[in-house]
Steps between C-alpha positions, in 0.01 A plus 500: 500500500166500319666614177743213515221255560297638210807485272570138595140408435506673161821315409338172599199571279730578207691174550180300522359674198821446303512128569127467459518644148798293396409183693213256500144603559384532856217248461747244365745570785221447753389193308851351523508557875163327531639210297801487731272472803295223340791292381661521845187404695508404781862561607724508193784748454552496122524815285642701790659740250155611376394828658761620745568876528321777316772517231422133406153585377601431139380141486639464146839468668388225733637158439269255323307794345537609136339818365450631148757771430266770370193460717663358815212253523577159646517244217669205672482354852724220622359366827644149457610283794423758767290278727751216511595613850427262785179566687310644204212277403283488191406826332159583354554828313246781475496580126385858570850580628613503135237752379730808527739354239313584180806461276636179658622261228701236687407357842711234672345343811688169481611308808276669755273221633218669310178298513267730304362850440215679667319677216590542131838610373412821309819595318424598141866535397632183665687281249691259729369335819740274690349301789725193485603305812203591716211299642237579239231242439313712244605731219423867568206632296655685208189674362617844619851454355435571128871550413633185672724295271731313738385289797743305719319251725765233552539313832154560643216251561279564198308209348342462158150609607629845596595590141142548378340844493815686595535722189823343373434547126721810457806345665821461301708343781354250749712311749315235703799286591513333840125501569239228549387436143422130466414258223424673172621837385207739571312546173464875557876541445457386139265797442749766611604573143703808589743305714865526406652343812346216704648304789320206662821362651497289818130418530334158495387486139517155344261487201700522177184531284397823672833655405384507139272787601812714533565459127220755439718777649651601169675810641672305775872575526589334830354177638615328819311190619797339675486322834155344466410136460385524139479153353485400135653601168596849391209671322588537128300824489780679684653565158209741438640744755701692242586787736644277771840609635508303827379144556556323833352150529751368754428295813184329380424146392480544124548169320568374152733658251587865443380565143772667294225692319377657825742792482542532124247784466588677825768721348502751787585252775774618732448276804411126501497289817385136478698349789375258767222324313451141385584535132628199312598406150728728300532874458689664215655815645599618152131573437559815706793624290277748310379675816730799462384675819543201735699591814403240762446125456442252784428129464582223745393306805297242306652193669720449193205374296554769239753478218624834373694552178684826452693400186385485139650379174474838325738682737237772535582765755232657722379853441483574872759602757401338828551656842384197700531139380385232744475148357543254787415142601426391143631236263704746298615431142455125505809283484735787419417680827691805382453847637270699267719628218280802430626646830826584323298765313357659817666810641247658741448216746458580868383158629594154371346200678573161340514286813412128515497437125782242474704732273844368406813683393719770652380789715375764254692794647469658153149601612663739745719646225212547254265643763696752708190589708423139594396487866375147578666186363341169604624172348476264798392139463655433160799295382741778415867403514842653492650780705342834582696739280449871429664715236820686589446809720125435502272708716125443502379777727125444438502134606322452835395130503722222366390136542678205335434247779428130440709458186823315417731801511863425583815696570561787737287804567668795320714672765389847379126423499448781749612760246326329207161504675543787747130572562384144547224447757456123466765248393411130480746239371404205722489134391779510244854360490685819580833469682776723623501774761238754594558818291600788725346749254148390602559711808483806271132437423356760734132443417510118477224357721494133386808281444452127442806292403385180672548145372828551313863397562626838616773493761743706705440781744220753482652846445447750778408753230175307447388568858616861494403613150162341419318731737156437341520121516185336637545136385839325493473136392827306466378154601651175368845616393850443634566833667720482809652725761343665801173679550531871407641701789317820402236607254318809371203301366244702692214392268581128506189289559593156362842336541558145373857365534400137556681195362845655462826452690497799732669437834593664828270679737195691382618855560293811569538642147127527430406724790425791263250288304210575731245412227615137479208258460660175380842360591626165369854391593426127495729226363829676567779447754424780743608424855474645847190617679172595335532880493281679750495816286259336254237614748572860390297449180137525610366456145657156450249240385744225396834388650684194366830398662474124439785258422785701645722438804320732737482409867383629833144600574227689318578859604249707691537770233265288291227589749471837324407344164125526533436487123699180441317243285781258412794393717739227387788412735514134399816288476716701737610437858244716674437383855270564795149605396298788357508820711165542678491868394495405130205671324373240254154643444557536123717189455392271218807286425732391783796270424717400796584144397840332535629706791564424867183643650396331824223491757127492449344637185499870600173664601591812303373309195148467639205680350674625185209590268698510174752215537503283188818294541665390826818297448674390822635165379842357593551691824502384862153597614354271763174473687157467345323687224334791686119532501516848344618344172134485398478881515722535190195492277680632190775236518559309177831327576613358837842329509620359835708210367820390674454639851454331839129563539291239680151433629196437288408681180257758637148540372579874480668429165157419363412869529756587230240464228712679238806277541658361184826346626568355844822321595526359855744222409815393688373595847378293793124543467291217641135403522256476215448710188215747555209407269404869475796565269251429223360849563813663360512642149801306372522555128210740443611779264565803715458819302608715792822300539551512125491879498710547813772242444784720615554871542823491301322576177412837356471675169555851378302661220721737308321773311667555167594865473371521143160668524234440238254791489142392549171647622423183701827430682587206279873545546532235773822359356611286790788255490486229765835466674529237770724643768581188696472124533154362441346314795838380623421621848274203582659157478456165675707182516275199542583128482290311246567209268800403718686825443497862610348736248513877508171670415487872429335759282184397319563130571486538878122554537437196281680253732347335807609227736515356853805324650465329840779246445773394745304548819346259753140524386273209585148383429331464166506740206183709523276421202404870505834579331346362184293818487814697399414457134736776381811422705803402294735338751448298822786342696413296811805271488724391788239505774316224690168523321272197505180391334436495128551744216172694494268424210437876482853555366358416157342849519837678500460596135785755493752293697843469335707355784375263773745344747361263767817291540663382826186466708295202622209515260304184426240385254470550127590805293164642382450388136331828404826687552577426137264792428768744629619612158746761629685270736870497406662376822339230718651282770359281776830317559573337834155453644293185564268534203354193338294387207506574131658819371281747305459423133809600304351776288513880469753646745526173692659344193805722567570394859775243549566238767668756729163665561375182672810334648498395865140372480543119473126435476442718192472325166459579134705698251755656517584264789613150413229346716194343345159548661359165367429221760772234548464209267435145650811284532522226230451138599831316564588134561553380858827623643781243513733447793757746364247778494384414850859512628561837332179642646592374849845665477348833395257492792780425748711785360220750527425403861865524609549832318185644653602394847849647467359826365252524787771441766725765342219752456366476855857500633565836333171634635594396852848655464357834385236493773762482775760728330357853443815641335496258205122525478516879449787460253298256289189722490711800399653297214156384378346850514788652308499243223120493472505876423766438238298225335186714487689782332 
């Protein structure tokens, strides 16, 4: 037994010795285990594969560890993103833990919540230090890193003062993007004359003069200062950087022209990005034709203030072969507006982005033929015409993103498009004039995730193959076409998140075909002819944030299945036949936009709506709600729009409404409210620009950033070649119908937050108009018509500087119209008709010069233009000779006639009064007739 034990022990020593000789050094293995413990403090579980059994002592075989082949010394450590686990706080690393690694050349500590080092980093061989995406506020002291050439510090919290005295002079690559550098470019950077790659992207630099200090870096090969706020002209000294290969100046505020001479001496340029600035004037793109190494060019997003010419009279061809060509949102090629002809000589293109340039002509499908590896093709927002036609038996297997939306393209979609573009991921052909049926072959696109064919004239049934074959589809947008048929009975779209079938001709019941789409977030089936009950199974999609079923023929009640939709932000059931009320179990805690108008909802305004912290729009108009406005209405502190028009509400307008200080539109018209107008309504914010509302005007808006698969090699991660692809309707989720200027207007998108108004018309309000309403200096529309208001028009109404529509008609107002109201320069609609106003009309100037007699009719005591009643005193009657006998006889006859007529009229009038007093049936019949016709006359 002892011999066996001794033999086993000897074998174990041999194994350990064998792996010890061929594996990493023991002190480095122990050092790695100490690092593991530190990086996992206090309770992390990362690097569990380090250590293990005795056979795993060769740390050179551990993941994230690289050793030199001959010496088995550790030369590279990748400890990136280890502490991103929940529960692990900030990490202050003990630098002595790295002392065992004498030959370490590359150290990656990125993404670890690292806030600093205790002690000096003493690594004589270290060439690359990566500490990006941490919480550093200072740069590590580099004095004991004599071999360091590359330092990645992006996305920390380093400011300009931390760059001094940090031994940066030997660096060749410095990346400070995404830090807290502000104002001027730190002057010390201009002294780092060994730099070859420098990134200051996404800081807060804004001084264009300080950028000239970078022109001293004569060895610089890569420069990225994008995403700052740099203001001013491009420094001419950039043409001194003869070694420059990469230049990214995008997303700043550079102004003026782009000098054609700027790039003439930079013969090594491969990458130029100038997009999203404020350039103006003209730029001659042909000035770049001699840059034989150019691969990437980006210019656009200058608010179309920049004219770009790509054509020349010499027919010179460029020396380069581009991989990426992005020239968008420019005034391209003047009046000719032709697609750049030089592109016919390009054969290596991967990305073409020519959107929003107003290009005319046919779709240049020849670009796909000439560039067989073309991946992204973006020509949206132009004026391209004709049909979409590909060559016979075409197959473009590299194409992943194809966008020709917002053009004038006609004809049918090629029926074999699924085999022509088999690997497409995003297909956008919206806002054209396409017609015909939906191509069945689209169902063969297995990796398609975005399909947008909205706003065309497509018709017919949707093929079942679409719902079975496009298994990767996330966004399906077919709005505003003429598709018909029933809702799909079954579907394999397990990744579907956004489904927009609105404004088509679908009919029948909404079947259960989407039950496999558990990731559904937005569903819009509005403006169709669906019938039957609102499906209860919609409650099976817990991630839903937007449901639109408006303008169908749905009936019944709101199903209790909706009570499971706790994430819902927008619900639109308007213009159906939905009855009863809202289920009390409905979880509306995240609701922001609620549209229930034009249904058959009854009862009190439901209490389930109380205390909603995020509600922006509440539209309950044209239902059958009765009772009073509940006191909890004042708890909806985020409310911007309240529409209760056309119900049977009564009682006084509660002072609780005055707590809605963020309100922008309020419509209480066509109810039975009585009492006076609360003076405290002047506390509301009608009209004030609401930035929060502007940025949250509807959840039905989202964008995708597609990363072009062409990769440009760079030391400073400059290859951020993103193409913006909008994946759905923009801000169409929030919309409001509001009566102003005598008509209903629909406000949505960016216009909605800019509109404001208050409508209290067609009620039974009494008392005077509170002069405090004149404090609403930014309100645009006020309608107080068809009430029983008395008193005068408040003098303070001359302070309504933003008012565009003011209707005070059909009341009992008296007195003069305030003369200073002529100062209301935005007033387009004004009426005080059918009151008891008197006196001279305001001077006929400015906007008041546009108002006609109809604005003042029904006020017999008003005078002045445009009425045909003079305000001058009556002239004295001229002297006349004594009346003769004939005149006296005529006057006597007239007096007799008037007395007899008056007496007869009085007898008849009081006789009718007596008859109606004693006969209740005819009395009620007369009052009914008067009430009915009075309403007609007011309308």
